[in-house]
Backbone as CSV, one residue per row, in Angstrom:
resi,resn,N_x,N_y,N_z,CA_x,CA_y,CA_z,C_x,C_y,C_z
1,MET,9.687,-10.777,-61.645,9.810,-10.786,-60.203,8.533,-10.230,-59.543
2,VAL,7.820,-9.365,-60.245,6.592,-8.796,-59.703,5.587,-9.901,-59.402
3,HIS,5.509,-10.890,-60.268,4.542,-11.979,-60.081,5.049,-13.012,-59.081
4,SER,6.330,-13.342,-59.139,6.851,-14.416,-58.288,7.183,-13.952,-56.873
5,SER,7.615,-12.705,-56.717,8.006,-12.206,-55.392,7.693,-10.714,-55.292
6,PRO,6.432,-10.363,-55.121,6.028,-8.954,-55.136,6.689,-8.111,-54.044
7,HIS,6.934,-8.694,-52.883,7.556,-7.921,-51.797,9.005,-7.552,-52.145
8,GLU,9.729,-8.489,-52.708,11.102,-8.209,-53.122,11.119,-7.194,-54.270
9,ALA,10.178,-7.314,-55.181,10.091,-6.364,-56.296,9.801,-4.966,-55.782
10,ALA,8.890,-4.856,-54.818,8.563,-3.552,-54.240,9.768,-2.950,-53.532
11,ALA,10.525,-3.791,-52.832,11.727,-3.309,-52.152,12.754,-2.795,-53.165
12,LEU,12.884,-3.483,-54.282,13.810,-3.045,-55.333,13.365,-1.716,-55.936
13,VAL,12.066,-1.529,-56.098,11.541,-0.269,-56.632,11.857,0.874,-55.661
14,VAL,11.650,0.639,-54.380,11.965,1.659,-53.373,13.454,1.985,-53.400
15,GLU,14.278,0.971,-53.472,15.731,1.165,-53.529,16.134,1.951,-54.777
16,ALA,15.503,1.642,-55.901,15.794,2.356,-57.142,15.374,3.821,-57.043
17,ARG,14.251,4.087,-56.415,13.795,5.477,-56.240,14.763,6.261,-55.359
18,VAL,15.190,5.654,-54.268,16.137,6.325,-53.366,17.454,6.596,-54.090
19,ALA,17.944,5.609,-54.816,19.202,5.774,-55.536,19.094,6.833,-56.625
20,SER,17.967,6.855,-57.341,17.819,7.851,-58.407,17.656,9.250,-57.828
21,ALA,16.985,9.381,-56.681,16.861,10.691,-56.037,18.228,11.186,-55.575
22,ALA,19.042,10.292,-55.031,20.393,10.671,-54.597,21.249,11.069,-55.795
23,ALA,21.139,10.322,-56.886,21.904,10.651,-58.087,21.482,12.000,-58.656
24,LEU,20.187,12.277,-58.651,19.688,13.550,-59.148,20.206,14.706,-58.283
25,GLU,20.182,14.536,-56.972,20.688,15.582,-56.077,22.184,15.800,-56.290
26,GLU,22.916,14.731,-56.513,24.352,14.846,-56.780,24.601,15.595,-58.086
27,LEU,23.829,15.304,-59.110,23.953,16.013,-60.384,23.625,17.497,-60.232
28,ARG,22.579,17.796,-59.465,22.231,19.195,-59.230,23.356,19.929,-58.522
29,GLY,23.962,19.287,-57.539,25.093,19.893,-56.842,26.271,20.125,-57.765
30,LEU,26.527,19.171,-58.639,27.618,19.312,-59.605,27.365,20.483,-60.543
31,ILE,26.150,20.591,-61.023,25.808,21.688,-61.933,25.912,23.028,-61.229
32,ARG,25.415,23.101,-59.971,25.533,24.351,-59.215,26.994,24.714,-59.009
33,GLY,27.838,23.701,-58.833,29.267,23.954,-58.660,29.917,24.480,-59.924
34,MET,29.457,24.006,-61.079,30.042,24.464,-62.339,29.530,25.844,-62.728
35,HIS,28.277,26.107,-62.440,27.684,27.389,-62.804,26.681,27.777,-61.725
36,PRO,27.193,28.303,-60.616,26.287,28.621,-59.504,25.245,29.667,-59.886
37,PRO,24.060,29.598,-59.296,23.003,30.561,-59.612,23.418,32.014,-59.398
38,MET,24.210,32.278,-58.361,24.639,33.647,-58.091,25.455,34.194,-59.264
39,LEU,26.281,33.349,-59.851,27.070,33.769,-61.007,26.155,34.100,-62.178
40,ALA,25.179,33.257,-62.429,24.262,33.486,-63.542,23.404,34.727,-63.313
41,ASP,22.982,34.940,-62.072,22.069,36.045,-61.769,22.769,37.384,-61.612
42,ARG,23.905,37.388,-60.909,24.506,38.671,-60.517,25.921,38.915,-61.008
43,GLY,26.551,37.922,-61.605,27.870,38.134,-62.163,28.995,37.651,-61.264
44,LEU,30.207,37.757,-61.776,31.390,37.212,-61.136,31.682,37.839,-59.774
45,GLY,31.619,39.147,-59.686,31.932,39.816,-58.428,31.051,39.354,-57.287
46,GLU,29.757,39.317,-57.516,28.818,38.895,-56.472,28.949,37.406,-56.165
47,ALA,29.278,36.612,-57.165,29.470,35.183,-56.936,30.674,34.946,-56.030
48,VAL,31.761,35.689,-56.246,32.947,35.563,-55.395,32.622,36.032,-53.980
49,ARG,31.887,37.127,-53.859,31.475,37.604,-52.523,30.643,36.548,-51.796
50,ALA,29.731,35.908,-52.513,28.892,34.873,-51.913,29.739,33.691,-51.442
51,LEU,30.736,33.311,-52.229,31.636,32.229,-51.818,32.390,32.609,-50.555
52,ALA,32.860,33.856,-50.486,33.593,34.322,-49.311,32.715,34.287,-48.062
53,LEU,31.443,34.619,-48.211,30.527,34.605,-47.067,30.298,33.187,-46.541
54,ASP,30.445,32.195,-47.399,30.222,30.807,-46.994,31.453,30.159,-46.361
55,LEU,32.589,30.846,-46.365,33.804,30.272,-45.792,33.695,30.178,-44.275
56,PRO,34.324,29.172,-43.679,34.230,29.007,-42.233,35.110,29.982,-41.434
57,LEU,35.956,30.759,-42.095,36.779,31.740,-41.396,36.576,33.127,-41.969
58,PRO,36.896,34.138,-41.169,36.690,35.505,-41.648,37.439,35.764,-42.957
59,CYS,36.786,36.452,-43.846,37.378,36.697,-45.160,36.868,38.030,-45.688
60,GLU,37.751,38.805,-46.283,37.361,40.061,-46.914,37.599,39.947,-48.413
61,THR,36.752,40.596,-49.167,36.939,40.620,-50.617,37.024,42.064,-51.091
62,GLU,37.833,42.270,-52.075,37.908,43.575,-52.735,37.823,43.291,-54.228
63,ILE,36.667,43.531,-54.777,36.392,43.161,-56.162,36.000,44.396,-56.942
64,ASP,36.682,44.609,-58.048,36.367,45.758,-58.902,36.128,45.245,-60.320
65,VAL,34.899,44.906,-60.589,34.500,44.481,-61.932,33.516,45.533,-62.416
66,PRO,33.986,46.472,-63.247,33.149,47.613,-63.613,31.851,47.261,-64.334
67,GLU,31.853,46.174,-65.073,30.632,45.782,-65.783,30.589,44.272,-65.878
68,ARG,29.448,43.768,-66.214,29.247,42.325,-66.334,30.107,41.773,-67.463
69,LEU,30.812,40.678,-67.189,31.635,40.033,-68.193,30.792,39.118,-69.075
70,ASP,31.302,38.771,-70.239,30.619,37.814,-71.107,30.556,36.467,-70.389
71,ALA,29.513,35.713,-70.614,29.287,34.437,-69.936,30.481,33.478,-70.013
72,PRO,31.132,33.317,-71.164,32.287,32.390,-71.206,33.417,32.827,-70.275
73,LEU,33.598,34.118,-70.089,34.650,34.587,-69.178,34.247,34.365,-67.723
74,GLU,33.001,34.584,-67.416,32.541,34.341,-66.041,32.660,32.875,-65.706
């Protein structure tokens, strides 16, 4: 198609780039949802606090996690 219709081929390349960028962003969001950076960096208690701060309504948290849990538990 590059030789017979270069404009159409270029449009397909642009479309493929846009689609792959969207797919990559979706995968990144999925991964962040499964293992958010806050959980990896600061542990379960801080990750729950961060989630509460992002809620659209007022929310209080009371979290007592004396020490960092093992990764599989978090």
